[in-house]
C-alpha angles and dihedrals in degrees: 000000000000100000115071096008111209115187089197089061092050097048109052101175140321121259116228118188130137089268095051090045089057091048088052094052104034102027103028091237133140125203123211138175104234140185112287089231095050115110126206092267094055093046093052091048092049094049091046093050097043097045104027094233137119119250120216100187142354127209120188135196140171112233121222085253089063096253124130115236124199123198106199120195115201128217113267092252089064128066121222089204089062092056090044090053089050090051088051092239099113 
């Protein structure tokens, strides 16, 4: 994944459920489905490049459906709700 880094290949799409909406509003976190081969550094870089924010922490997990989910916590000076509005999910 290192050569020819493409943030659009790393981040597939945002997940919007009631639970993730609460995470956006209360914990300043965004949730995405990402490429299975993407590591936390690539996910952090992709989110920072795509949405012009700074990422504090990234958690990843593989869902029972075999998808990789990334929970991205933004730095306090950035609002997850602003990114969600730009994505059209809020």
